[in-house]
C-alpha positions as CSV (number, residue, x, y, z in Angstrom):
1,M,300.7,114.2,175.8
2,T,302.7,111.0,176.6
3,I,305.6,110.3,179.7
4,F,308.3,110.2,177.3
5,W,307.3,113.9,175.9
6,H,307.7,115.5,179.9
7,I,310.9,113.1,180.2
8,R,312.3,114.7,177.1
9,N,311.1,118.0,178.4
10,L,312.9,117.2,181.7
11,A,316.2,116.3,180.3
12,R,316.2,119.3,178.2
13,R,315.6,121.2,181.1
14,L,318.2,119.8,183.2
15,S,320.8,120.1,180.4
16,G,320.1,124.0,180.3
17,R,318.3,124.0,176.5
18,E,315.1,125.5,176.1
19,T,311.9,123.4,176.5
20,L,309.8,121.9,173.5
21,E,307.1,125.1,174.8
22,E,310.3,127.6,174.9
23,E,311.7,127.0,172.0
24,R,307.9,126.7,169.8
25,F,307.4,130.1,171.6
26,R,311.0,131.6,170.1
27,K,309.8,130.5,166.7
28,L,306.5,132.2,166.7
29,L,307.7,135.1,167.8
30,A,310.2,134.9,165.0
31,V,307.8,134.5,162.3
32,K,305.9,137.3,163.9
33,R,308.9,139.9,163.8
34,G,309.4,138.5,159.9
35,L,312.8,136.9,161.2
36,T,312.7,133.3,160.7
37,N,316.6,132.5,161.4
38,P,317.2,133.0,165.3
39,D,320.8,133.9,164.2
40,D,320.3,136.4,162.5
41,K,321.9,139.4,163.9
42,L,318.9,141.5,163.7
43,H,316.7,138.9,165.5
44,R,319.6,138.7,168.7
45,L,319.2,142.5,169.0
46,L,315.5,142.4,169.3
47,N,315.8,139.6,171.8
48,D,319.0,141.0,173.9
49,F,316.3,144.3,174.1
50,T,312.7,142.9,174.3
51,L,311.9,145.0,171.5
52,D,309.1,144.6,169.2
53,S,310.4,145.9,166.0
54,I,313.2,148.0,165.1
55,V,314.2,150.2,162.4
56,I,317.9,151.9,161.7
57,S,318.6,154.4,159.3
58,K,321.3,156.9,158.3
59,P,319.9,160.6,158.9
60,D,319.5,160.4,154.6
61,G,316.8,158.1,155.2
62,V,319.1,155.2,153.9
63,V,317.7,152.0,155.9
64,I,320.8,150.0,157.5
65,G,318.7,147.2,159.9
66,N,315.1,146.5,159.3
67,G,313.6,144.5,161.9
68,G,310.2,147.0,161.2
69,S,308.7,148.2,157.9
70,R,310.6,150.9,155.7
71,I,307.2,153.2,156.7
72,E,307.9,153.0,160.0
73,S,311.9,154.7,159.1
74,V,310.1,157.6,156.8
75,K,307.6,158.2,159.9
76,G,310.2,158.3,162.5
77,S,313.0,160.2,160.7
78,A,310.5,162.7,159.3
79,L,308.9,163.2,163.2
80,F,312.9,163.3,164.5
81,E,314.0,165.4,162.4
82,Y,311.0,168.0,163.0
83,I,311.6,167.6,166.9
84,R,315.4,168.1,166.2
85,S,314.2,171.5,164.4
86,E,312.5,173.5,167.2
87,L,315.0,171.4,170.0
88,P,318.4,170.7,168.5
89,D,319.3,169.2,171.5
90,A,317.5,166.5,171.2
91,D,318.6,162.5,171.0
92,Y,316.1,160.9,172.5
93,V,312.0,160.8,171.6
94,L,309.9,158.6,173.3
95,V,305.9,158.7,172.2
96,R,303.4,156.7,174.4
97,V,300.9,154.8,172.5
98,E,297.7,152.5,173.1
99,N,299.7,149.4,173.0
100,G,303.2,150.6,174.0
101,T,305.9,152.7,173.2
102,R,307.8,154.1,169.9
103,V,311.1,155.5,170.9
104,I,313.1,157.4,168.1
105,Y,316.9,157.6,169.3
106,S,320.1,159.1,167.3
107,D,323.4,158.7,168.3
108,G,324.7,161.0,165.5
109,E,325.5,158.4,163.1
110,Y,322.0,156.3,162.9
111,I,318.8,156.5,163.9
112,Y,316.9,153.8,166.0
113,I,313.1,153.7,165.4
114,A,311.7,151.3,167.8
115,K,308.6,149.5,169.1
116,A,308.0,148.2,172.5
117,K,305.2,146.9,174.3
118,G,307.1,148.7,177.6
119,Y,309.3,151.4,178.5
120,V,312.3,151.7,176.7
121,S,315.4,153.8,178.9
122,P,317.7,156.4,177.4
123,L,320.2,154.3,178.4
124,E,318.8,150.9,177.0
125,M,318.6,153.0,173.5
126,K,322.0,153.9,174.2
127,L,323.0,150.4,175.0
128,L,321.4,149.0,172.0
129,S,323.3,151.7,169.8
130,K,326.5,150.7,170.9
131,K,326.5,146.9,170.6
132,F,325.1,147.6,167.2
133,R,327.9,149.6,166.4
134,R,330.5,147.0,168.0
135,E,329.3,144.1,166.6
136,G,328.9,145.6,162.7
137,Y,325.2,144.7,162.8
138,G,324.6,147.0,159.5
139,E,327.0,145.3,157.9
């Protein structure tokens, strides 16, 4: 790497912009998640809450926001409905898996099925749902 590359990175950092490595890393994460536009609302939602993917659907199965796969939506909704049939007051389900956690949360109107590397608290899911509804991500 040349001295000019280091100077440009330093100038970016001092001006408050991302360095070249940070920019490349952000773009790689976007490609991995299937979201190539970093201005996409769902992409910002994933980054704000450090989630790997999220699928947002209505209880009848209609997918509103898709940062994951449709299969995740079907499996998550079915699992949530089964748990709700046994425990009617349940609105948050956390499943630990080998490489992280799966979270299913319902705010009454939508079901949020998220994958994350670490723990996602019920409070974080509640904040995510409020942000989703307030900023109109599903529109």
